[in-house]
Steps between C-alpha positions, in 0.01 A plus 500: 500500500263778397541733204574799723780313675672415173540822303866572567762568233662171591185296441403688185812645338309673219383756755847657471413608146158641577432876484539665839136612517363149456353311798611141546141374503146631449173423672227445244140594585233234460311692231358444149686628194264795452641647824790622286261756349267545796778597743555829315145632511548681829816686398493518122135475390526815285847429360520386136541124501496440124582732211439315171684652202510413131839340439554691174349846553516515882137615494321444830237227456385453859584609853389341828557596862542232765138549604375471142704187437372345823139584412537349152647180640220484757239541230664238280499254790128559545441465127691173484299372795180585312634299205539196724867523598561355844793442733756268346389556139757595237459804275711533187622832363634599159582867547815704426634752751220739587276605790274209400758231580578660839129529581454137394771367730359672806133452409551128443680467835226694676243263350686213666615359167846439354627670187674312221651774282570416136774667298332738256758396238435127542353297219137393500609142562717600796242694693221254415714231664566724801133584559393138458777368725421764765129423493417868446136589562510831314735698273568874522667624181592822322243613243761501225535124554125444486495263202754262651367535855141431399603199291712348777245572774230349280703184444540465877139588577584796725383865498725775368531855634655759268691801628600812304876553519556851378324474164153591629180303483451263208199304384435218743480150348182306569507341843801694627482705820630855519771554764384855560156371598661305783720776642269802469285411796469568871470130582748358749675168513358227726557622855533148640791402275758324717845418362750257652821672380745209539275254316260683267623543142530856368677438168535200272804611302618293205867422439684549172465134410867433423451131585163461329169681516480782756403390849302692758688615811284580802566824690303550820391832645785468751750439218390823331510712817837363616667547161366855474625599844843348435531693175396829659737459797797406284463807279427734793194650334382837633124469567290743300797658321598253229418510127542173308517458123322171428563322170565136601179302425294462816387159376852375586624434854760779480245752377236393750746541786746767396289744299157448661493367857820654635427855378140477625621376839723808528230748401683582177364639176518240224559643153366211295596437137384216277836471326860601554644763264838633609445865407150500652622352829793743526272796427247386761773458761606859434149645478355332809823484704465125532694344786499131400517296180470122487620353172679210336852517350377564145317811625811645661700422187237687296503800737880525477497440126254778418656843459162667561444295815849579632437871452218497756553593863456177696671614819173469694543121499602360837537143379430266212442128519556227244416132467413227246854463363859596590585869487824551306775664701541769234133596534 
């Protein structure tokens, strides 16, 4: 019996609860993960892909169109190749939400490598273990974390690349490589890079470690593409017309999928914040007429609990999504 012959309500009763717009199955293209970004260049090259705002003042720190983001990722892939990164290598990151973490995901994929993102709030011991366990060949970190990043990379004998994340350029520690030197170039990624989507690793994502030390979970390029398409179909995203407020850390699976890949797949504008502040988020939703917000229950509790946040006009929102823990019925 084939899949197409067995998609009736009787065989799969949960279909009865699915939204009416949702297809019963999807056909996934045999493409690498960077296709999520590349697919929008024809239609949305000049549309803002990323708007990076200060989470306290709402000051604009950076803005990138889809073409600019693609070019930066391309350049980073070439730069990583020049540093010796090859297909199958693992690249660690220690970067909070910012254009740099998005560029790193796609640049690492385009270099043929897999990303192992570290939580920017993790302890030195935790991310040292992760990088060692993953066999990372290089670390890309935020400049503000330079002391820790350089020390950990040094202990592992790997190079470190430092990226400015909103605070401007800082003095570069001896031996460190400047992120901007890798992305401000007209070099292109290796043209002969061939990815086997069902088998080649795109992300080595570490679990929470509730039964011991965190363990690496392998996500292939096909895993990433399939999950992204499922997300986008379920929420009926309107290509080129969505505005997402992005506060969930992109180093986590939920942030990587829900506030990075899915919006990019749909040609949305991502309003990226390093941290969640209820009044800031509510104000941004009103100011930019945001259509989607992906949070966790504590964020929605904070939005409802703040008088200033509640006073903002958030009627532009089409839908919100929550995960990580149960959402109280009252909320």
